[in-house]
N, C-alpha and C positions, 0 to 999 in steps of 0.2 A: 615376616610381615608381608601380604600381599599390597600391592600399591591399592589407595583408593581409586571409586567406582568411576571419578568424575574424571580422572587425569589423562585420560583416554577417550576416543570417540566422539559423534557428533556431536556440538555443543545444545546446537537448537531442539536434540530430538530428549536430550537431559533435559532441558528444560520445558519441551513440555508433557515429560512423563512428570517430572517431580510436580509442576504447576496442577497438573491434570491430578494429581492421584489428592495431593493435599489439598485441591479445590475442593474434590468430592467429598474429603470429610469435612472441610469446613462449610460446605452448601450445606451439609446433613444437619450441621448445628445453628447454621442459618437461617434454615425453612425450619428448624421445629423452634425458634424466635418466632418466624411468619405465622406458624400454625398457632403458637400462645396468642398471640393477637385477632387470628381469626376466628380463634373456637373464644377467646373475650371477646368478639365482635358481636358476636351471635347471642350474648346475652343481652345486648341492645341498649347499653348502659356509654354514653360520651364519657365518663367519668372514668368508668374502666382502663380504655382505649389508652384515654390522655394519661391514668395512671402508669400502665403499662409505657408512654413514651416517657414520662418524667423518671421512672424505673430503671428504665434501659440507660438512660444517658446514665446513671452513677453506676449502674453494671460493668457497662463500656470504659467503665473508668480501671473499675476493680481490675476486669479482663484484658486491661491492657498492661497492669501490672504483670501480669502474669506472661504474657506476650516478649517483653523486656527480658522476664527470666531467660525464658524460653533460647531468646536472642544470642545470652551468655553461652547457654549450650551450644548450641548451632557454631559460634566462633570458632570454640577452646575447641571441640572434638572433633569439628571438621578437620582444624589446622591441625590438629593431633593424628588423625588418620592419616590425612595427606604425608606426613612427616615419617610416616610407618610406624607410630608411637602408640599402639595399641594402651599399654599399661598407661600410657599419660590420659588415656581417653577413658579409660576406665576409671583412674581418679577423679577426673574431671565431671563425668556422670555422678557419683553416690557424693560430691561435696556439694555439688550444684544444687540436686534433688535437698539436700539439708538445708542448706542456704534458703533457697525458694521457699522450705515449709514455712523456715522461721520469719522469713521479712514478711511475707503472705498472710500469718498469723495474727503477726502484730498490727498491720493495717487492716485488715477484718476487723481487730477489736476496735480499733478507732471509728472507722466508719460506720459499725453498726451501731454504736455509743453516739455519735453524731449524727445519724441518719437523718431526726426530723429538720434537724439545723439546715442540712443540706441541700436536702428536699425543697426544703422553703428557700431556699438562697436561690436555686432555676427556677421559680418561681410558682409551683405548686402552691395551691391553696385549698382548703376546705377538705370538701370529701376526698376530691382528688389527692389532695395533700396527706390526708390518712391511710388512703388505700396504699400508693406508693409504698408510705415509711411500710406497708406489714409485707407488702411483698419483699421487700428487699432486706428485711430483717429475718426470714425463713430463709433468705436465697445466700447471705452473704458469709457463713458459717461456714460454707464449703468451698471456699476462696482457695485454702491451704489447696484443699484438692481438686481443684482445680489446676491450680500451678505445679503440680505433680505430673498430673494426666498431659499439660501443654509440653513441662517442660522433657520427658520420657519418649513423647511424639517427635520434639526435637530432637534426640542423640539417636532415634530410628531413620531419621531423615539424614543427622550425620554422617551414617554408614550408609548412604541409598537407598537403604526398607522404606522407599514413601508408603509403598502400598499397606504395608503392616499399621503404620502410622496413619495411612486413610479407615481400613477394619475399625482402628479404635473410635477415630471419630464416628462414623457410623455407626458401631455400637450401641453411641451415647447420644445418639440422634435417632436410631431405634426406640431406646428405653423409651426416651422424651415422650414419641410421636404414641407409642403404645398409651402409657400413661396421662396425655395430659387429658384426650375425653374422658379417660374414667375417673378422674381426680378431680374435672370441672367438672361434670355433668352429673357420673353415677351416683359419685360421691356427696356434688352438690358442693363442692368444696370452691368453686370461681376460681377469684386472680389465687386466692392460695393453694389450690391445687395444681395451678400453671406453676409457680414458684417450685412447689416440693418435688413435683416430678422434673424439672431443671437440677434440683439436688441428687437426686437418685440416677441421673442420666452422666453427670462429673464421675460418679466413683465408676460407673462403667467404665469409661472410656479412661480413667486411670489403672482400674486393674488390667484391661487388656493391652495397655504401653508398657505396662511395668512387667508383666507377660513378656511382650518380646525382647526388651531390656535384660532381664534378665534371665531365661530359658534360653530364649532362641539365638540372641545374640552374643549373649553370657557378658555385656558388660557394664556390669555394675559390679564396681569395686566393692572391697570389704572398708568399712568406714572406719576410719581412722582420727581421733581430735588432733593429733597435730600436723597432719598431712592439709585438714581440712584448713584449720588455722594458717596454715603454709602457702594453699588457697586462693584465702580471699582477697588479695593483692588482686591477682591476676583476675578472678570471678568479678569483684566490687568495680573492677577496671573497667570490664564491658558491662556489667548487669544496672549499675547506677546509671551512666548515658543511658541505654538502654531501655529503662525503666520510666528515668524523665522524658525520653523520646515520644513514646509509647501512653503516656497520659497528657503532654501537652495534646494530645488529639481528641478525646475526651473531653477535655477543659475548656477547649475551644467551641466542640459542640453543648458543650453547657451554656456557654453563652449565646450560644446561635436559639437553644430551647428558651433561654431566658426570656431573649428578645422578641421568640414567636408568641410567647404565652403572654405578653400583654398585647396582642389581637385577639385575645380567646382560648378557648380550649378547643374550640372543632379544628381551627389551623395548629395546634401541637398532636390533636389527634391525626390528622392528614400527614404531618413532619414524622412520626410516630410509622406510618403504614411506607414514608419514604423511607426511611430509616432502616425498615428491615429490608424492604423490596430490592435496596444499594448490592447489598453484602450477598446478597443470596442469586442476583444479576450478572455481579461482577466478581464472581467468587476466584476465578482464577486469578483475578488480580492481586486480589487481596494474598491470594498465597504466594504471589511472585516475590516477596522479598522471602521468606524463608525457603521458596524453592533458590532460587539462585544463591543462597548465601551458602550452603553445603558446596556449591559448585565452585564458588570462588571461593571459599576457604582450603578446599580440599588444594585446588589448584596453587593456591599463595604458596601454599604449606609446600607444594612438591615444587616450586619457583618456576612453573610454568604460566610467566607472566602474560604471553598473547593469548592466553585459555582465558586468561581472566578477565582481559579485556573485553575481549570476543564475546563472553555473557553477557555484560554487562549491552553491547549491542543488539544480539540476537532477542535481547529480555526488550529493550524497546521495541524493536519492529511486532514483536509478538503481540504487544500492549496496544498500539497503536491498533492495529488489524482486528484485533477480539473486540475493544472496546467500540468502533465504529460497527460491526456487526450486530451488538446486544443492545446497542443504543437505539439502531434501528427499529429491531424486534419491540422494545419497549416501548416507542413511539407509536407502534402500531398497535401494539396491547395495551394502554395507557386507559381506557372505556374498560373493557372487563375486570382488570386492576380494581379499581371503582368500584363495579359492582359488584365483586369478589368479597372485598373488604364492608362492602353496604354503605361507602363512604358519602356523604350529603354535601349540601352547601359548600362551604367554606373547604372542609374537609378535601371532598372531592377536586377543587380547584387548586389545591396545593397540590396534589397527588399527580395532577393534567398539566400546571406547568414546570415540576422537575422533569416530567417524562420525556415533554417537547423542547425544553431547551437547555437544560440542564446536566442531564445526563451523559451525553457526550465528555464533558467536560472531564470527565473522572479518567481519561486518559493523564492527564496533568497527576494526578492522584498516584496511576500506577507509577507515572516516572520518578515520582518520591520513593514510592516504593523500593524500586529497584536500586536508588540511591542509597536511602538506609539500607538496605543489604551488603553495600557496597565499601558504604562507612564501616559500619560494623565487623563486617569481617575481614579489610585491610587493617586494623588497628586505628580506625578513628572514629570511635564509637561517639566522641564527644561532638564532632562535628554533626552527626545525625542529631544530636541534640540539639546544638544552635541552630539546624535548618527547622526542625519539626516546632521550636518553642518560638520561632518567628514566624512561620508559618498560622499557629494557631494565636498568636498574639498579634504582632505588624501586620499580618496576612488575613486575620478575621478580624479584630476588634472594630478597628476606622470601616472597612468596607460592610461591613455587615449594620453599623451603629448608621454610617448614612445611607445603606441601600434600605433600612426600614425605616427612615426617617422621608426619603424621596418615596419610594415608591410598596411602602405595607409590607407584607408578611412576604409578600414575594421577593422584595428589595432585598429580606433578609437572606433568605437560604443564596438568592443571586449574589449578595455580596462574600459569600463563604467561598462561593465557585472561583468568582474571580481573585478572591487569595489563594485560591490553590494553582490557579495559572500561573501566576508569578511565583509564587515560589517551588512550581516545579520546573521553569524553567531555569531559574538557579541553582536548583538540585541538580539538573543535569549537567550544567556546565564544571558545576563544582568538582560533581564525581569526577567528570571526563579531567578535569585537571589532574587529579591524582593518578588516574589510569595509566597519565600519558608520560607519569614520570615512573610508573613503578619499575625497579628491576635499573635505576638509571646507576645510582649509587656503585651498585657491584659491578656494572660494565666498565665505568671508571676504572674501579679498582683493579680487573683484568688488563687494562692498557697500561696502567704503571708499572704491574704486578709480575717481575721476574723469576722469582722464587718463593717457598713458603704455598705454606695451605690458604687457601680461600676461606672464609666463614660460611657455611651454607644456613647462616638461619637467616630466612627471607629480610632485609631489608626494609626497612617501613620508606615509601613516600613520603617527598617532599612538603612540610608543612604548605596547605593551600596560599596561594598570593605570595608565597616566597622571593625574597628577590635572588636568592640563589637557585639559580634554571638548573643548573646539573647539564648531564651529557646529552643529546635528544636525539633517536633512531625514528623512525618511520616505520609507522604499524602496518603489520598485514592485517587487509578484512578479508579477504575471503578463505583463511583456513578455517577447517571444521572440523580435524580430525587428530590423530596423533602428530604430526605434524606441525602442531599448531606451537609447537616450542622453537622461542625465536631468536637467533644466533647469540644473542649473549647470553640467554639459559644454557644456550648445548657449549660453548665454552667452558661456564662455571662448573657443565658436570664434568667434563672431558678431564678439568685442572684435577 
């Protein structure tokens, strides 16, 4: 079997290609959400726009479950590809798809049943509440299809075919963009039409992604019940922390929405615009975790530890530069955004405040995405969970609560941004601690071993904050190509 695509070549180029192709697909889906809100805003009812905001909070929660399962796909399949074990990769693909379908079906059924209570919990009332419930009960049954679509796309990225993963999401975005105005205006279905268009688009994404997995890359193994049971430990070891990690963010957002709701539906409508504008604007950053994951996974599986460390460094450089440029553009175009969505009074003020003062803080969200990709693909998914749950609780609740108490609705969103800054810094230093100890145990073994075989299975780094600091090497910072393999890795392979 040939080596993985990412174990050689310029790492920064790999990051650019993976991020851009992934981001194009994500942008298509985010644009569809933005288009939904735009078409709904044309109907001229604040309650409809607010309902989309409330429903979007719950929908984001369910989507995050699918993202968590796709992370398990990326971590396990990319590592198998790096180890040049394609049979294992094929087995993981089918088994993760089956597990994901089962898990997402159960979760979708539970949330569907409790939708009215959940929408009430985040602050929706009266007609806005009923509209949000109707929207979600159309959308939720398609969650298992979304899960399959995202996991299949993750498997394509794991083998380096980011373009096909991008085409699948583009197809879904195109289907939704075409059906939205037809269902909303031609068939006069309003909010229900927007939800139905989203359901159909999920089927389109799943079909094309599965076609690439089964037909083009032949990466789908045969389902075997015993094999599936045997792999559950590996799958759930990554999937459960990854799901916990990803649902932490929408839970934090739900609290933010609840706090904003106390200041009125107009502020919620403005927050809904911001919540859909940011993913479109920063799609490259949202794509970062999915972009660095396969690169880290393949190089970790191939024992190329310096390339793993360099991936994290280059991803940070890219994130800072991208967010600074886009934030400036958002600041300059904020009035056009307000006009486009017919935002008035408090809704317009909310959009202007975020575009002026808070968009640049997305750098720290990007840092957390990079750290998540590092944790999940180096065997530390629980660390990612701790970090994101901490951000959604300690990094959100007190800052948002006191921000709202002292400065109103603007203080709520500013408080969330302050928490993101704090936990972005923590996540970065924690990930660097792990990266700097990657492979040191193997190096020590080489120093003391005179005979016998060396175990080529990548050893996990020492637990964070461990008192056993191990053997320390200096990191090479400027290695961008095949020579990025460190001295200790060269010794391992020659041994």
